[in-house]
LOMI-394219 format. One record per residue (C-alpha): residue in three letters; z, y, x. Coordinates in Angstrom, 1 decimal, always signed. Example, Ala and Ser with C-alpha at 12.3 -4.5 7.8 and 13.67 -1.06 7.14 Angstrom:
2
['ALA' [+7.8 -4.5 +12.3]] ['SER' [+7.1 -1.1 +13.7]] 
//
This chain:
550
['MET' [+11.4 -0.3 -59.4]] ['TRP' [+11.9 -0.9 -55.6]] ['TYR' [+14.5 -3.5 -56.4]] ['ILE' [+12.1 -5.4 -58.7]] ['ILE' [+9.3 -5.2 -56.1]] ['ARG' [+11.7 -6.5 -53.4]] ['LEU' [+12.8 -9.3 -55.6]] ['ILE' [+9.3 -10.4 -56.5]] ['MET' [+8.2 -10.2 -52.8]] ['ASN' [+11.3 -12.1 -51.7]] ['ASN' [+10.7 -14.9 -54.2]] ['LYS' [+7.0 -15.2 -53.5]] ['LEU' [+7.4 -15.3 -49.7]] ['ARG' [+10.3 -17.7 -49.8]] ['SER' [+8.5 -20.1 -52.2]] ['LYS' [+5.2 -20.0 -50.4]] ['THR' [+6.7 -20.4 -46.9]] ['THR' [+9.0 -23.3 -48.0]] ['HIS' [+6.1 -25.0 -49.7]] ['TYR' [+3.9 -24.9 -46.5]] ['ILE' [+6.8 -25.9 -44.2]] ['ILE' [+7.5 -29.0 -46.4]] ['LEU' [+3.8 -29.9 -46.6]] ['ILE' [+3.2 -29.6 -42.8]] ['ILE' [+6.4 -31.6 -42.0]] ['SER' [+5.5 -34.3 -44.5]] ['ALA' [+1.9 -34.6 -43.2]] ['THR' [+2.8 -34.6 -39.5]] ['MET' [+5.9 -36.7 -39.5]] ['GLY' [+3.9 -40.0 -39.3]] ['VAL' [+2.0 -39.0 -36.2]] ['ILE' [+4.5 -36.7 -34.5]] ['PHE' [+6.0 -39.5 -32.4]] ['LEU' [+2.6 -40.6 -31.0]] ['PHE' [+1.7 -36.9 -30.4]] ['VAL' [+4.9 -36.3 -28.4]] ['VAL' [+4.3 -39.5 -26.4]] ['PHE' [+0.8 -38.3 -25.6]] ['LEU' [+2.0 -34.9 -24.5]] ['GLN' [+4.7 -36.4 -22.3]] ['PHE' [+2.2 -38.9 -20.7]] ['ARG' [-0.2 -36.0 -20.0]] ['SER' [+2.5 -33.8 -18.6]] ['THR' [+3.9 -36.6 -16.4]] ['THR' [+0.4 -37.4 -15.2]] ['ARG' [-0.4 -33.8 -14.4]] ['ASN' [+2.9 -33.4 -12.6]] ['ALA' [+2.2 -36.5 -10.5]] ['MET' [-1.3 -35.1 -9.6]] ['ALA' [+0.3 -31.7 -8.8]] ['TYR' [+2.9 -33.3 -6.6]] ['ALA' [+0.1 -35.4 -4.9]] ['GLU' [-1.9 -32.3 -4.2]] ['GLU' [+1.1 -30.5 -2.7]] ['ASP' [+1.8 -33.6 -0.5]] ['PHE' [-1.9 -33.8 +0.5]] ['PHE' [-1.9 -30.1 +1.4]] ['GLN' [+1.2 -30.6 +3.5]] ['ILE' [-0.2 -33.7 +5.2]] ['GLY' [-3.4 -31.8 +6.1]] ['GLN' [-1.5 -28.8 +7.3]] ['ILE' [+0.8 -31.0 +9.5]] ['LEU' [-2.2 -32.8 +10.9]] ['GLU' [-4.1 -29.6 +11.7]] ['GLU' [-1.1 -28.0 +13.3]] ['ASN' [-0.3 -31.1 +15.3]] ['GLU' [-3.9 -31.4 +16.4]] ['ALA' [-4.0 -27.8 +17.6]] ['GLU' [-0.7 -28.3 +19.4]] ['LEU' [-1.9 -31.6 +20.9]] ['ASP' [-5.1 -29.9 +22.2]] ['LYS' [-3.0 -27.2 +23.8]] ['ILE' [-0.6 -29.8 +25.4]] ['GLN' [-3.5 -31.8 +26.7]] ['GLY' [-5.2 -28.7 +28.0]] ['ASP' [-2.0 -27.6 +29.8]] ['PHE' [-1.6 -31.1 +31.2]] ['GLU' [-5.2 -31.2 +32.5]] ['THR' [-4.6 -27.9 +34.1]] ['SER' [-1.4 -29.2 +35.6]] ['CYS' [-3.2 -32.3 +37.0]] ['LEU' [-5.8 -30.2 +38.7]] ['ALA' [-3.2 -27.9 +40.2]] ['HIS' [-1.3 -30.9 +41.5]] ['ALA' [-4.5 -32.4 +43.0]] ['LYS' [-5.2 -29.1 +44.7]] ['THR' [-1.6 -29.0 +46.0]] ['ALA' [-1.8 -32.6 +47.3]] ['ALA' [-5.1 -31.9 +49.0]] ['TYR' [-3.7 -28.8 +50.7]] ['MET' [-0.6 -30.6 +51.9]] ['ILE' [-2.6 -33.6 +53.3]] ['GLN' [-5.1 -31.2 +55.0]] ['CYS' [-2.2 -29.2 +56.6]] ['ASP' [-0.6 -32.3 +58.0]] ['PRO' [-3.4 -34.2 +59.8]] ['LEU' [-1.1 -37.1 +60.7]] ['ILE' [-1.0 -38.2 +57.1]] ['PHE' [-4.7 -38.6 +56.9]] ['GLU' [-5.4 -39.7 +60.4]] ['ASP' [-2.4 -42.0 +60.9]] ['ARG' [-2.3 -43.3 +57.3]] ['ASP' [+1.4 -42.5 +57.0]] ['LEU' [+2.1 -44.1 +53.6]] ['ASN' [+5.8 -43.0 +53.5]] ['GLU' [+4.8 -39.3 +54.0]] ['LEU' [+2.2 -39.6 +51.3]] ['LYS' [+4.7 -41.1 +48.9]] ['LYS' [+7.0 -38.2 +49.7]] ['ILE' [+4.3 -35.8 +48.7]] ['ALA' [+3.8 -37.8 +45.5]] ['GLY' [+7.5 -37.7 +44.8]] ['LEU' [+7.7 -34.0 +45.6]] ['LEU' [+4.8 -33.2 +43.3]] ['GLU' [+6.1 -35.7 +40.6]] ['VAL' [+2.8 -37.6 +40.4]] ['ASP' [+2.5 -41.3 +40.0]] ['GLU' [-0.5 -42.0 +42.2]] ['ILE' [-2.4 -40.4 +45.1]] ['HIS' [-5.7 -41.8 +46.3]] ['ILE' [-7.8 -40.5 +49.2]] ['PHE' [-11.5 -41.2 +49.1]] ['SER' [-13.9 -41.0 +52.0]] ['THR' [-17.0 -38.8 +51.9]] ['GLU' [-18.8 -42.0 +50.7]] ['GLY' [-16.6 -42.3 +47.7]] ['ILE' [-14.4 -45.3 +48.9]] ['ILE' [-10.6 -45.4 +48.7]] ['ILE' [-9.4 -45.4 +52.3]] ['PHE' [-5.8 -44.5 +51.8]] ['GLY' [-3.2 -43.9 +49.0]] ['THR' [+0.1 -44.6 +47.5]] ['GLN' [-1.2 -47.9 +45.9]] ['PRO' [-2.6 -50.1 +48.6]] ['GLU' [-4.0 -52.5 +46.0]] ['TYR' [-6.7 -50.0 +45.3]] ['TYR' [-7.9 -49.7 +49.0]] ['GLY' [-11.6 -50.5 +49.3]] ['MET' [-12.5 -49.6 +45.7]] ['SER' [-15.3 -47.1 +45.3]] ['PHE' [-16.9 -45.0 +42.6]] ['ASP' [-19.1 -48.0 +41.8]] ['SER' [-16.2 -50.3 +41.2]] ['GLY' [-16.0 -49.8 +37.5]] ['GLU' [-16.6 -47.4 +34.6]] ['GLN' [-13.1 -45.8 +34.8]] ['ILE' [-13.3 -44.9 +38.5]] ['GLY' [-17.0 -44.2 +38.2]] ['PHE' [-16.2 -41.1 +36.1]] ['PHE' [-15.6 -39.2 +39.4]] ['LYS' [-18.9 -40.2 +41.1]] ['PRO' [-20.5 -36.8 +40.4]] ['LEU' [-18.2 -35.4 +43.1]] ['LEU' [-20.4 -37.0 +45.7]] ['TYR' [-23.3 -34.8 +44.6]] ['ASP' [-21.5 -31.6 +43.8]] ['ARG' [-18.5 -30.7 +46.0]] ['SER' [-17.6 -27.7 +43.8]] ['LEU' [-16.6 -30.0 +40.9]] ['GLU' [-13.0 -30.5 +39.8]] ['LEU' [-12.8 -33.4 +37.4]] ['VAL' [-10.1 -34.4 +35.0]] ['GLN' [-10.4 -37.8 +33.2]] ['GLY' [-9.0 -38.6 +29.8]] ['ILE' [-5.9 -40.6 +29.5]] ['GLU' [-6.6 -44.3 +30.2]] ['ALA' [-4.7 -47.4 +31.4]] ['ASN' [-4.7 -47.8 +35.1]] ['THR' [-6.1 -51.0 +36.7]] ['ALA' [-2.9 -52.2 +38.4]] ['GLU' [-0.3 -51.9 +35.6]] ['ALA' [-2.3 -51.1 +32.4]] ['LYS' [-0.1 -48.0 +32.3]] ['PRO' [-1.6 -44.8 +30.6]] ['VAL' [-2.4 -42.4 +33.4]] ['GLN' [-4.5 -39.2 +33.5]] ['TYR' [-6.5 -38.9 +36.7]] ['SER' [-7.9 -35.7 +38.3]] ['ALA' [-9.9 -35.5 +41.5]] ['LEU' [-11.5 -32.8 +43.8]] ['TRP' [-12.6 -32.2 +47.4]] ['SER' [-10.3 -31.0 +50.1]] ['ASP' [-11.1 -27.5 +51.4]] ['ASP' [-12.3 -28.8 +54.7]] ['GLY' [-14.6 -31.3 +53.0]] ['ARG' [-13.2 -34.4 +54.9]] ['PHE' [-12.0 -36.3 +51.9]] ['ILE' [-11.6 -36.4 +48.1]] ['VAL' [-8.1 -36.4 +46.6]] ['GLN' [-7.4 -38.2 +43.3]] ['ILE' [-4.0 -38.1 +41.6]] ['GLY' [-2.7 -39.9 +38.6]] ['MET' [+0.1 -38.6 +36.4]] ['TYR' [+1.8 -40.3 +33.5]] ['PRO' [+1.3 -38.1 +30.4]] ['ALA' [+4.7 -38.5 +28.9]] ['ARG' [+4.7 -35.4 +26.8]] ['VAL' [+1.1 -35.9 +25.6]] ['LEU' [+1.9 -39.5 +24.5]] ['GLU' [+5.1 -38.4 +22.8]] ['PHE' [+3.3 -35.8 +20.8]] ['ARG' [+0.5 -38.3 +20.0]] ['ALA' [+3.1 -40.5 +18.5]] ['LYS' [+4.3 -37.6 +16.3]] ['ASN' [+0.7 -37.1 +15.1]] ['GLU' [+0.4 -40.7 +13.9]] ['ILE' [-0.2 -40.7 +10.2]] ['SER' [+2.8 -43.0 +9.5]] ['TYR' [+5.1 -40.6 +11.3]] ['VAL' [+3.6 -37.7 +9.2]] ['PHE' [+4.3 -39.7 +6.0]] ['SER' [+7.9 -40.1 +7.1]] ['LEU' [+8.3 -36.3 +7.2]] ['LEU' [+7.4 -35.9 +3.5]] ['ARG' [+10.1 -35.5 +0.9]] ['SER' [+8.4 -37.2 -2.0]] ['ASN' [+9.7 -38.4 -5.3]] ['GLN' [+11.5 -41.7 -5.4]] ['GLY' [+9.2 -44.7 -5.7]] ['VAL' [+6.1 -43.0 -4.2]] ['ASP' [+4.3 -44.7 -1.4]] ['PHE' [+1.6 -43.2 +0.9]] ['TYR' [-1.3 -45.2 +2.4]] ['ALA' [-3.9 -44.0 +4.9]] ['ILE' [-7.0 -46.2 +4.7]] ['ASP' [-10.0 -46.3 +7.0]] ['PRO' [-13.0 -46.1 +4.7]] ['GLU' [-15.2 -48.3 +6.9]] ['THR' [-12.8 -51.2 +7.8]] ['LYS' [-10.8 -51.0 +4.6]] ['LEU' [-7.6 -51.4 +6.8]] ['ILE' [-4.4 -49.6 +6.3]] ['ILE' [-4.1 -47.3 +9.3]] ['GLY' [-0.8 -45.7 +8.2]] ['CYS' [+1.8 -46.3 +5.5]] ['SER' [+5.1 -44.8 +4.4]] ['ASP' [+6.2 -48.5 +4.2]] ['SER' [+6.0 -49.6 +7.8]] ['THR' [+5.9 -53.3 +6.9]] ['GLN' [+2.4 -52.9 +5.4]] ['HIS' [+1.0 -51.0 +8.4]] ['GLU' [-2.3 -52.4 +9.8]] ['HIS' [-2.3 -55.4 +7.4]] ['ARG' [-5.4 -56.2 +5.3]] ['ARG' [-4.5 -56.4 +1.6]] ['ASP' [-6.1 -58.3 -1.2]] ['GLY' [-8.9 -55.7 -1.6]] ['THR' [-7.5 -53.9 -4.6]] ['VAL' [-6.3 -50.9 -2.7]] ['PHE' [-9.5 -50.6 -0.7]] ['THR' [-12.4 -51.1 -3.1]] ['PHE' [-11.6 -48.3 -5.5]] ['VAL' [-12.9 -45.6 -3.1]] ['GLU' [-16.4 -47.2 -3.1]] ['GLU' [-16.3 -47.9 -6.9]] ['GLN' [-15.3 -44.5 -8.0]] ['GLY' [-17.5 -42.5 -5.6]] ['GLN' [-15.3 -39.4 -6.3]] ['GLU' [-11.8 -38.4 -5.5]] ['LYS' [-10.3 -38.9 -9.0]] ['PRO' [-6.9 -40.3 -10.1]] ['MET' [-6.9 -43.8 -11.4]] ['PHE' [-4.8 -46.7 -12.6]] ['THR' [-5.1 -50.0 -10.6]] ['THR' [-3.1 -53.1 -9.8]] ['ILE' [-1.5 -53.4 -6.4]] ['GLU' [+0.3 -56.6 -5.5]] ['GLY' [+0.6 -57.4 -9.2]] ['LYS' [+2.0 -54.0 -10.1]] ['LYS' [+0.2 -51.6 -12.3]] ['CYS' [+0.1 -48.3 -10.3]] ['PHE' [-1.1 -44.8 -10.7]] ['VAL' [-3.2 -43.7 -7.6]] ['VAL' [-4.3 -40.3 -6.5]] ['TYR' [-6.3 -40.1 -3.3]] ['LYS' [-8.0 -37.6 -1.1]] ['LYS' [-10.1 -37.7 +2.0]] ['ILE' [-8.3 -35.9 +4.9]] ['GLN' [-9.7 -35.8 +8.4]] ['GLY' [-12.0 -38.8 +7.9]] ['MET' [-9.5 -41.1 +6.2]] ['TYR' [-8.4 -41.7 +2.6]] ['VAL' [-4.8 -40.8 +1.9]] ['CYS' [-3.4 -42.4 -1.2]] ['TYR' [-0.5 -41.3 -3.3]] ['VAL' [+0.7 -44.5 -5.1]] ['THR' [+3.4 -44.6 -7.9]] ['PRO' [+4.2 -47.7 -10.0]] ['ILE' [+3.6 -47.0 -13.7]] ['VAL' [+7.1 -48.2 -14.5]] ['THR' [+8.6 -45.6 -12.2]] ['LEU' [+6.2 -42.8 -13.3]] ['TYR' [+6.5 -43.2 -17.1]] ['GLY' [+9.9 -44.9 -17.3]] ['GLY' [+11.6 -42.0 -19.1]] ['THR' [+8.8 -41.2 -21.5]] ['ALA' [+9.9 -43.4 -24.4]] ['TYR' [+13.5 -42.4 -24.2]] ['ASN' [+12.6 -38.7 -24.1]] ['SER' [+10.2 -39.1 -27.0]] ['ILE' [+12.9 -40.7 -29.2]] ['LEU' [+15.3 -37.9 -28.4]] ['PHE' [+12.6 -35.3 -29.2]] ['LEU' [+11.9 -37.0 -32.5]] ['LEU' [+15.6 -37.0 -33.5]] ['GLY' [+15.8 -33.3 -32.5]] ['LEU' [+12.7 -32.5 -34.5]] ['LEU' [+14.2 -34.1 -37.6]] ['LEU' [+17.3 -32.0 -37.2]] ['LEU' [+15.3 -28.9 -36.6]] ['THR' [+13.3 -29.6 -39.7]] ['LEU' [+16.3 -29.7 -41.9]] ['ILE' [+17.6 -26.5 -40.4]] ['ALA' [+14.2 -24.8 -40.8]] ['ILE' [+13.9 -25.6 -44.5]] ['SER' [+17.4 -24.4 -45.2]] ['CYS' [+16.8 -21.1 -43.3]] ['VAL' [+13.5 -20.1 -44.9]] ['SER' [+15.2 -17.9 -47.5]] ['TYR' [+17.4 -16.3 -44.9]] ['TYR' [+14.3 -15.7 -42.7]] ['ILE' [+12.4 -14.0 -45.5]] ['GLU' [+15.3 -11.7 -46.4]] ['VAL' [+16.4 -10.8 -42.9]] ['TYR' [+13.2 -10.6 -40.9]] ['VAL' [+10.4 -9.7 -43.3]] ['LEU' [+12.2 -7.3 -45.6]] ['THR' [+14.3 -5.9 -42.8]] ['ASN' [+11.1 -5.2 -40.8]] ['ILE' [+9.5 -3.5 -43.7]] ['HIS' [+12.5 -1.3 -44.1]] ['ALA' [+12.6 -0.4 -40.4]] ['MET' [+8.9 +0.4 -40.5]] ['ASN' [+9.3 +2.7 -43.5]] ['LYS' [+12.2 +4.4 -41.8]] ['GLY' [+10.1 +5.0 -38.7]] ['LEU' [+7.1 +6.3 -40.7]] ['ARG' [+9.4 +8.8 -42.4]] ['ARG' [+10.7 +9.9 -39.0]] ['ILE' [+7.2 +10.5 -37.7]] ['THR' [+6.3 +12.4 -40.9]] ['ASP' [+9.3 +14.7 -40.2]] ['GLY' [+7.8 +15.5 -36.7]] ['ASP' [+9.9 +13.1 -34.6]] ['TYR' [+7.2 +11.3 -32.5]] ['MET' [+9.4 +8.5 -31.2]] ['GLU' [+7.8 +5.0 -31.1]] ['ILE' [+8.8 +2.5 -33.8]] ['SER' [+10.6 -0.3 -31.9]] ['GLY' [+12.5 -3.5 -32.4]] ['ILE' [+9.9 -5.2 -34.7]] ['LYS' [+8.8 -8.1 -32.5]] ['ASN' [+9.9 -11.2 -34.4]] ['SER' [+6.7 -11.3 -36.6]] ['GLN' [+3.2 -11.3 -35.2]] ['GLU' [+1.8 -9.4 -38.2]] ['PHE' [+4.6 -6.7 -38.1]] ['ALA' [+4.4 -6.5 -34.4]] ['GLU' [+0.6 -5.8 -34.5]] ['LEU' [+1.1 -3.3 -37.3]] ['THR' [+3.8 -1.6 -35.2]] ['ASP' [+1.6 -1.5 -32.1]] ['HIS' [-1.2 +0.2 -34.1]] ['ILE' [+1.2 +2.8 -35.5]] ['ASN' [+2.7 +3.4 -32.0]] ['ASP' [-0.8 +3.7 -30.6]] ['MET' [-1.5 +6.4 -33.2]] ['VAL' [+1.8 +8.2 -32.3]] ['LEU' [+1.0 +8.0 -28.6]] ['SER' [-2.5 +9.4 -29.3]] ['LEU' [-0.9 +12.3 -31.3]] ['VAL' [+1.6 +13.0 -28.4]] ['GLU' [-1.1 +12.9 -25.8]] ['ASN' [-3.4 +15.2 -27.8]] ['ARG' [-0.4 +17.5 -28.3]] ['LYS' [+0.3 +17.5 -24.5]] ['ARG' [-3.4 +18.1 -23.8]] ['ILE' [-3.6 +21.0 -26.2]] ['GLU' [-0.3 +22.5 -24.7]] ['LYS' [-1.7 +22.1 -21.2]] ['GLU' [-5.0 +23.7 -22.1]] ['ARG' [-3.0 +26.5 -23.8]] ['ASP' [-0.5 +27.1 -20.9]] ['ILE' [-2.5 +26.2 -17.8]] ['ASP' [-5.3 +28.3 -16.2]] ['LEU' [-8.3 +26.0 -16.0]] ['LEU' [-9.8 +27.7 -12.9]] ['THR' [-6.7 +27.6 -10.6]] ['GLY' [-4.5 +25.0 -12.2]] ['LEU' [-1.6 +27.4 -12.3]] ['TYR' [+0.3 +28.5 -15.3]] ['ASN' [-1.4 +31.2 -17.4]] ['ARG' [+0.5 +34.2 -18.8]] ['ARG' [+1.8 +32.3 -21.8]] ['GLY' [+2.8 +29.3 -19.7]] ['MET' [+4.7 +31.5 -17.3]] ['GLU' [+6.6 +33.1 -20.1]] ['LEU' [+7.5 +29.8 -21.8]] ['GLU' [+8.7 +28.3 -18.5]] ['ILE' [+11.0 +31.3 -17.8]] ['GLU' [+12.3 +31.0 -21.3]] ['LYS' [+13.0 +27.3 -20.7]] ['ILE' [+15.0 +28.2 -17.6]] ['MET' [+17.0 +30.8 -19.4]] ['LYS' [+17.7 +28.4 -22.4]] ['ALA' [+18.8 +25.6 -20.0]] ['HIS' [+21.4 +27.9 -18.5]] ['GLU' [+20.0 +27.2 -15.1]] ['ALA' [+21.5 +29.3 -12.4]] ['ILE' [+19.1 +32.3 -12.0]] ['GLY' [+21.1 +33.9 -9.1]] ['HIS' [+19.2 +36.5 -7.2]] ['CYS' [+15.6 +36.6 -8.5]] ['ALA' [+12.4 +38.6 -8.2]] ['MET' [+9.2 +39.1 -10.1]] ['VAL' [+6.2 +39.4 -7.7]] ['VAL' [+2.9 +40.7 -9.0]] ['VAL' [-0.2 +40.0 -6.8]] ['ASP' [-3.7 +41.5 -7.2]] ['ALA' [-6.6 +40.0 -5.3]] ['ASP' [-8.3 +42.6 -3.1]] ['SER' [-12.1 +42.8 -2.6]] ['LEU' [-12.9 +40.4 -5.5]] ['LYS' [-15.6 +42.7 -6.9]] ['THR' [-17.2 +43.0 -3.5]] ['ILE' [-17.2 +39.2 -3.1]] ['ASN' [-18.7 +38.8 -6.6]] ['ASP' [-21.4 +41.4 -5.8]] ['THR' [-22.2 +40.1 -2.3]] ['TYR' [-21.8 +36.3 -2.6]] ['GLY' [-21.9 +35.6 -6.3]] ['HIS' [-19.4 +34.8 -9.0]] ['GLU' [-19.0 +31.2 -7.9]] ['ASN' [-17.6 +32.4 -4.6]] ['GLY' [-15.5 +34.9 -6.5]] ['ASP' [-14.0 +32.0 -8.4]] ['ALA' [-13.5 +30.1 -5.1]] ['TYR' [-11.8 +33.2 -3.7]] ['LEU' [-9.3 +33.2 -6.6]] ['CYS' [-8.6 +29.5 -6.1]] ['ARG' [-7.9 +30.0 -2.4]] ['LEU' [-5.5 +32.8 -3.2]] ['ALA' [-3.8 +30.6 -5.9]] ['GLU' [-3.4 +27.8 -3.3]] ['THR' [-1.9 +30.3 -0.8]] ['LEU' [+0.6 +31.6 -3.3]] ['ASP' [+1.5 +28.2 -4.7]] ['ASN' [+2.0 +26.7 -1.2]] ['ALA' [+3.9 +29.7 +0.2]] ['GLY' [+7.0 +27.5 +1.0]] ['LEU' [+9.3 +29.4 -1.4]] ['ARG' [+12.6 +27.8 -2.4]] ['LYS' [+12.3 +28.0 -6.2]] ['SER' [+9.4 +29.7 -7.8]] ['LEU' [+6.9 +29.6 -10.6]] ['THR' [+3.3 +30.7 -10.0]] ['ALA' [+0.8 +31.9 -12.6]] ['ARG' [-2.5 +33.6 -13.0]] ['HIS' [-1.7 +36.5 -15.2]] ['GLY' [-5.3 +37.3 -15.9]] ['GLY' [-8.5 +38.3 -14.0]] ['ASP' [-7.5 +38.8 -10.4]] ['GLU' [-3.8 +39.2 -11.0]] ['PHE' [-1.2 +36.6 -10.2]] ['VAL' [+2.6 +36.5 -10.9]] ['LEU' [+5.3 +34.7 -9.0]] ['PHE' [+8.9 +34.3 -10.3]] ['LEU' [+11.4 +33.6 -7.5]] ['TYR' [+14.8 +32.4 -8.7]] ['GLY' [+17.9 +30.5 -7.9]] ['TYR' [+18.7 +32.3 -4.6]] ['GLU' [+22.4 +32.5 -3.7]] ['ALA' [+22.0 +35.6 -1.5]] ['LYS' [+19.8 +38.6 -1.7]] ['GLU' [+19.0 +38.4 +2.0]] ['ILE' [+17.5 +34.9 +1.6]] ['LEU' [+15.4 +36.2 -1.3]] ['GLU' [+14.1 +39.2 +0.7]] ['HIS' [+13.4 +36.9 +3.6]] ['ASP' [+11.0 +34.8 +1.4]] ['ILE' [+9.4 +38.0 +0.0]] ['ALA' [+8.9 +39.2 +3.5]] ['ALA' [+7.2 +35.9 +4.4]] ['LEU' [+5.0 +36.3 +1.4]] ['ARG' [+4.0 +39.9 +2.5]] ['ALA' [+3.1 +38.5 +5.9]] ['LYS' [+0.3 +36.5 +4.2]] ['GLN' [-1.4 +39.7 +2.8]] ['ASN' [-3.7 +40.3 +5.7]] ['GLY' [-5.6 +38.6 +8.4]] ['LYS' [-6.0 +35.1 +7.0]] ['LYS' [-9.6 +33.7 +7.0]] ['THR' [-10.6 +31.5 +4.2]] ['SER' [-13.8 +29.4 +3.5]] ['LEU' [-15.7 +29.7 +0.3]] ['LEU' [-18.8 +28.0 -0.9]] ['ASN' [-22.0 +27.6 +1.3]] ['ASP' [-20.0 +28.2 +4.5]] ['VAL' [-19.0 +31.7 +3.5]] ['VAL' [-15.9 +32.9 +5.4]] ['VAL' [-14.0 +36.1 +4.3]] ['ASP' [-10.6 +37.7 +4.8]] ['LEU' [-8.0 +36.6 +2.1]] ['GLU' [-6.3 +39.9 +1.2]] ['PHE' [-4.1 +40.9 -1.7]] ['SER' [-1.8 +43.7 -2.9]] ['LEU' [+1.8 +42.8 -3.8]] ['GLY' [+4.5 +44.4 -5.9]] ['VAL' [+8.1 +43.3 -6.2]] ['ALA' [+10.9 +43.9 -8.7]] ['GLU' [+14.3 +42.2 -8.0]] ['ALA' [+17.1 +41.3 -10.4]] ['GLU' [+20.2 +39.2 -10.7]] ['GLU' [+21.1 +36.7 -13.4]] ['LYS' [+20.3 +38.5 -16.7]] ['PHE' [+17.1 +40.6 -17.0]] ['ASP' [+14.3 +41.6 -19.4]] ['TYR' [+11.1 +39.8 -18.6]] ['LYS' [+8.7 +42.6 -19.7]] ['GLU' [+10.7 +45.3 -18.0]] ['LEU' [+10.9 +43.3 -14.7]] ['PHE' [+7.2 +42.6 -14.9]] ['LYS' [+6.4 +46.3 -15.4]] ['LYS' [+8.4 +47.3 -12.4]] ['ALA' [+6.7 +44.7 -10.2]] ['ASP' [+3.3 +45.7 -11.6]] ['ASP' [+3.9 +49.4 -10.8]] ['ASP' [+5.0 +48.5 -7.3]] ['MET' [+1.9 +46.5 -6.9]] ['TYR' [-0.3 +49.5 -7.7]] ['ILE' [+1.6 +51.6 -5.3]] ['ASP' [+1.0 +49.0 -2.6]] ['LYS' [-2.7 +48.8 -3.6]] ['ARG' [-3.1 +52.6 -3.1]] ['LYS' [-1.4 +52.4 +0.2]] ['ARG' [-3.7 +49.6 +1.4]] ['LYS' [-6.8 +51.5 +0.2]] ['ASN' [-5.7 +54.7 +2.0]] ['ARG' [-4.9 +52.8 +5.1]] ['SER' [-8.3 +51.1 +4.9]] ['ARG' [-10.1 +54.5 +4.6]] ['ALA' [-8.1 +55.9 +7.5]] ['VAL' [-9.2 +53.0 +9.7]] ['LYS' [-12.8 +53.5 +8.7]] ['ARG' [-12.6 +57.2 +9.6]] ['THR' [-11.2 +56.5 +13.1]] ['PRO' [-14.0 +56.4 +15.6]] ['ASP' [-14.5 +53.4 +17.9]] ['THR' [-12.7 +53.7 +21.2]] ['ASP' [-14.4 +51.0 +23.2]] 
//
């Protein structure tokens, strides 16, 4: 019967699948080439846009970092200019002959010592009366816009001014000037320094230099365009820098109105252009279409040939697929279900080559997982004391049984029975909620007693059991028991509503080695606990009868 069902299913699935595959291939063969070309065009375009975005981000990051470093360098240079101006004023003031005798050689020595290019001394009226460049003698703060920058010094002698980098009058050389009053107020000192490092870094911040740092794909050009003048202000091709073009490159920004990729003609070449506004300029990523899509047709033909080959292989493999994958999966699923029925809750695995079977397998595995979790939850509720989180009596017995079955080294061991003292008094005085809290505090104390190997359980009511095992020497075991006895008295513990009581308990011990009878060992420890409890009660009565001796 099973063979007949299998044969029918095999024939139906094989026939139906083969029919649909031939139908789909026949219907799509006429348009497959165009579809592949479309996908490749779209993929290539998206990749170009992604590369452009990466380059734009890198350009913006370089410009921001360079701008920040340039600001720092300029700030440091301005500070240095003022410091040199103060030093020059001090040296001139300390050597009156330089100022009074107009000793040009000495002044040039100071300039050489300070490594400054120019030193000018102004009178209190703002006129150059002395300096390393005699051609400037007689000029005043009213002699031009550049020198007039320092005129506020005449009205506020506390000012220390630093001018931006500008070309000097004599040589058209870029110089940064700074000026301030001498300490004695007899003259104003102005120095000029050539900002070599600032200019060098400015050159590195030029957009064309930034373009040269990029590692873009072959055939890609970058243009930086001023949106107002429509001029190229930077270009990866230096021959085009600062030359006005035929207008094609520059008008698209206004026409589009948004930063979108586009196709346009540049110098007779059809190009793909992506652009973005970065720091007030439009940065364009330009790729000729021939370069961008050159490999599309070749790749499409290869793909089509591969598709034809795969089609032939697919049709010939349909029968094999039905037999191996579908029927094999059904067999594997039936085998897994039989295993689950027999009580083995392992997940069904290995059925992932069919979406339907995979989903069915996942549902069955979810059901198995739910059964396992419910079983664990039931076992936990059965074996764990809900109040303290410790093992209950059954849980303790099962754990000890597991240890014995696993042939784990028992070594020197001991059963410790603990009974909470004063629980009834706490229940009567502070309520049963505080009584439960008292039991929880005792459970925490026992479970965190720092014993080497131990199991802790609430045996019932106010009674707890500890099983200490795996000790190599009896002395070590007795040391841990003594440490546990030390916790019997004197420890304060906090309950609910700020109630603080003494945490006290009676304790009984029964020791063994390797093989033992659980019930017998427990009875010995329980008897010993009651002996300890009577001793503690008698001791407590004796203390109460003893009069105060203050």
